C-alpha positions, 0 to 999 in steps of 0.5 A, spaced: 500 500 500 502 506 498 503 512 503 505 519 504 508 523 510 501 527 510 497 521 512 502 516 514 499 515 521 492 513 518 492 505 519 485 502 517 484 495 519 480 489 515 477 483 518 471 479 518 467 473 520 462 471 514 457 466 515 449 465 513 446 460 518 440 456 517 437 454 524 433 449 521 439 444 520 441 439 525 448 439 523 452 445 526 458 449 522 464 447 525 471 449 525 473 445 519 468 448 515 471 455 515 478 451 514 475 448 508 472 455 506 476 461 506 480 462 512 486 467 511 490 472 515 494 478 514 497 478 507 494 472 505 487 476 505 490 481 499 493 475 495 486 471 495 482 477 494 485 483 490 483 481 483 476 478 486 469 481 485 468 480 493 467 486 497 474 485 500 477 486 493 473 493 492 476 495 499 483 493 497 482 497 490 481 503 494 486 503 498 491 501 493 489 508 490 490 512 496 495 514 501 492 511 507 494 504 509 490 498 509 492 493 515 489 486 513 488 482 519 483 476 519 477 473 515 473 467 516 468 464 511 464 458 511 459 455 506 452 457 509 450 451 513 447 450 520 449 454 527 456 455 528 458 451 534 460 454 541 467 451 540 468 454 533 465 461 535 470 461 541 476 459 536 474 464 531 473 470 536 480 468 539 483 468 533 480 474 531 482 478 537 489 475 537 490 477 530 487 484 531 491 486 537 498 484 533 496 490 529 494 496 534 493 501 534 488 503 528 485 509 526 479 505 523 476 498 522 473 495 516 469 489 517 466 484 513 460 480 516 454 477 512 449 479 517 445 472 518 450 468 522 447 465 528 452 461 534 451 457 540 453 463 544 449 468 541 443 468 536 446 474 533 453 472 532 455 478 528 452 483 533 456 479 538 463 480 535 462 487 532 460 489 539 466 486 542 470 490 537 467 496 539 468 495 546 475 493 545 477 499 540 473 505 543 470 510 538 474 509 532 470 509 526 467 502 524 465 501 517 463 495 513 459 491 508 453 487 509 450 481 504 442 483 503 440 477 506 442 479 513 437 479 519 440 486 521 440 487 529 440 493 533 447 491 535 449 491 528 447 498 527 448 501 534 456 499 534 458 501 527 458 507 524 456 505 517 454 498 514 453 498 506 449 492 503 450 490 496 444 492 491 444 486 487 441 479 488 444 475 484 450 479 488 454 482 482 456 488 486 460 486 492 466 489 489 463 496 488 460 495 495 467 494 498 469 500 494 463 504 497 465 502 504 472 504 503 471 511 500 466 512 506 472 510 511 477 515 508 471 521 508 470 519 515 477 519 517 479 526 513 473 529 517 469 530 510 463 526 512 460 524 519 455 518 518 449 518 521 446 511 521 439 508 523 435 502 521 428 500 521 425 493 521 420 492 515 413 489 516 415 483 512 419 477 510 420 477 503 420 470 500 426 468 497 422 466 491 421 474 490 428 476 491 431 477 484 433 485 484 432 486 477 425 484 476 418 486 480 417 486 486 424 488 488 425 492 482 420 497 484 423 497 491 430 498 488 428 504 483 425 508 489 431 507 493 435 509 487 431 515 487 432 517 494 439 516 494 440 522 490 437 526 495 443 531 498 446 529 504 444 521 503 450 517 503 447 510 503 440 506 503 440 499 504 435 494 503 436 488 507 432 482 504 433 478 510 434 470 511 428 467 512 432 460 514 434 463 521 429 462 527 431 469 531 428 475 533 431 479 527 429 475 522 425 479 516 426 484 512 429 491 514 431 498 511 438 501 513 439 509 512 446 513 512 446 520 512 451 525 513 449 527 520 442 528 518 437 524 523 431 528 520 433 526 513 434 519 515 427 518 519 424 521 512 427 516 508 426 510 512 418 512 513 418 513 505 420 506 504 416 503 510 410 506 507 412 502 500 412 496 504 405 497 507 402 499 500 405 493 496 407 487 501 402 482 498 407 482 492 413 479 496 410 472 497 411 468 491 408 463 486 410 456 489 411 452 483 410 444 484 415 439 482 409 436 477 408 443 474 415 444 473 416 437 469 410 438 465 413 445 463 419 442 460 416 439 454 413 445 451 419 450 454 425 453 450 431 449 452 435 448 456 431 449 462 434 451 469 430 448 474 432 451 481 431 447 487 429 452 492 428 446 498 435 444 497 439 451 496 446 450 498 447 458 498 441 457 504 445 452 508 442 446 505 446 439 504 446 439 497 444 432 496 436 432 495 433 427 490 426 430 489 428 433 482 433 427 481 427 422 482 422 426 478 427 427 472 429 419 472 422 418 470 422 423 464 425 418 459 426 423 453 429 428 457 436 429 458 438 432 464 444 434 469 444 435 476 449 436 482 449 431 488 453 432 494 455 425 496 462 424 499 460 416 501 458 415 493 465 418 491 469 413 496 465 407 493 467 410 486 474 412 487 477 405 486 472 403 480 474 404 472 472 409 468 466 406 464 465 401 469 458 400 471 455 400 479 449 400 482 449 405 488 444 409 493 445 416 491 443 422 495 439 424 501 444 421 506 444 427 510 437 427 513 430 425 512 428 432 509 430 432 502 428 425 499 430 418 499 436 415 496 436 414 488 437 406 487 440 406 480 445 403 476 450 408 473 456 408 469 462 412 471 464 417 465 470 421 469 473 423 475 476 430 476 479 434 482 473 438 483 478 445 483 476 450 479 477 458 477 472 463 474 475 470 472 468 472 471 463 476 476 459 471 480 454 471 486 459 470 492 465 474 489 470 468 489 475 466 484 477 460 487 472 454 488 473 447 491 468 441 490 473 436 493 474 429 489 468 429 484 465 424 479 461 425 473 456 419 472 450 417 467 444 413 469 440 409 464 435 414 464 439 419 460 441 423 467 448 426 468 450 427 475 456 430 478 457 427 484 461 432 489 465 430 496 464 438 498 457 442 498 458 447 493 453 452 491 452 453 483 454 460 483 459 459 477 458 456 470 465 453 470 463 448 475 460 444 468 465 447 463 472 446 467 470 438 466 468 438 459 460 439 460 457 443 455 450 446 458 446 447 452 447 439 451 441 438 456 434 439 456 434 441 463 439 443 468 438 443 476 441 448 480 440 447 487 439 455 489 434 460 488 436 467 485 444 466 485 445 461 479 441 466 475 447 470 474 451 464 471 446 460 467 441 466 464 445 467 458 444 459 456 438 458 459 432 461 456 427 458 461 428 459 468 423 455 473 423 456 481 421 449 483 418 449 490 421 442 493 421 440 500 427 441 505 430 446 510 430 452 505 423 451 503 420 457 499 414 457 503 417 459 510 410 458 513 412 451 512 418 452 517 417 452 525 419 458 528 419 460 535 423 466 536 421 471 530 418 478 531 410 479 530 406 481 526 410 479 520 407 478 513 406 472 510 405 469 517 400 474 519 396 480 515 398 487 517 394 493 517 396 496 510 398 502 514 403 504 520 
């Protein structure tokens, strides 16, 4: 990082713990999940993210062009999954604190939480560790980024000077969001800006099915925020779409406004956006297309068709081994289809077999009883690959490097190609198929275990996209999940009055 004598004392730390926690999953997230994900210290954060489309890449870019010094400290991210267990939570906090103390004093701190982390030590884990940082560091500016699927809490807002969420879903503006946070930190430290931040919970939890930001109903909402953000004195307006798969008090959508030291302006904007929610809340529910409806649509739809398996959404924490759609497609003998199944046990069985060899095995649905039953079928082994791949294009999640673990491509007698992975991998990148020689346009139907995120990768090749309401821990109908801690009233669980 470049520095000058004028600002040589201005040192800004960078750290984060990033996890989206699904409380409806029996398995907890452990330290090995972070080690298998992204766990970096010091300069290794720079080398991993400098060219990435991640928010950290955007932060690095700004400081590379400025005289302030960026101090990379600690970053831990795991694939979305169950609640972070106590031992892992305490280990992460200990590692973060130890790494931070090596670099004190700091003039400012940039934080990179997800906003929907849940731990056995605190349901609001992001609020918990951010509050610890505030107590540890005192009044220095703490500014950060958020995933719009955050279930933002009062603690997150009150213990930071500013938090800025991505504006797109699929998340393609993460690097730009990091840019904005870094520039705001510099403006704050130079005294040009005094951020005033205020958060307001919205009266609804937006259905995951309706969270595509470039289509209605979200399009109109984001167009309103874009207009309001042009008002003098407004720094940032964030719509927190919310993460419905966490049974916590802060589950639901919210609005976060940052102005230049203008509380009245912040209150005005919060009211205008909240009024919009009260007027149009019914639009944010969703259609809930069944498996049968989706399968029936295949024959007369432009191909390849992208079938989004909403109940087994890996990006929402699901196991990635659901078989509901796999079993349905196996019955469609004239439909050439592709699906990815996470099944490390199957990989072990296939490891010592020859290419083109046939074997009968039980595939998928081994994690729990929520995602179907294993498919008993005869498969032919077509290829083995390392599972490591790279994508230089912007994808949801902002990463460049991916690792599915040892992976096998197999075919069933019913014309289904199955990619079997040993690590849960969200379908964020088309390179997942291309790097191992699969041409997506060769298929009638491609199953992606997600809801909105895969669209960024597949929309250029799939003229038809169908979101399928499968059962599972990421069921698109949140009313099918059992909540004990959420706030009330909250649409779609309860009707709201239509006015504040």
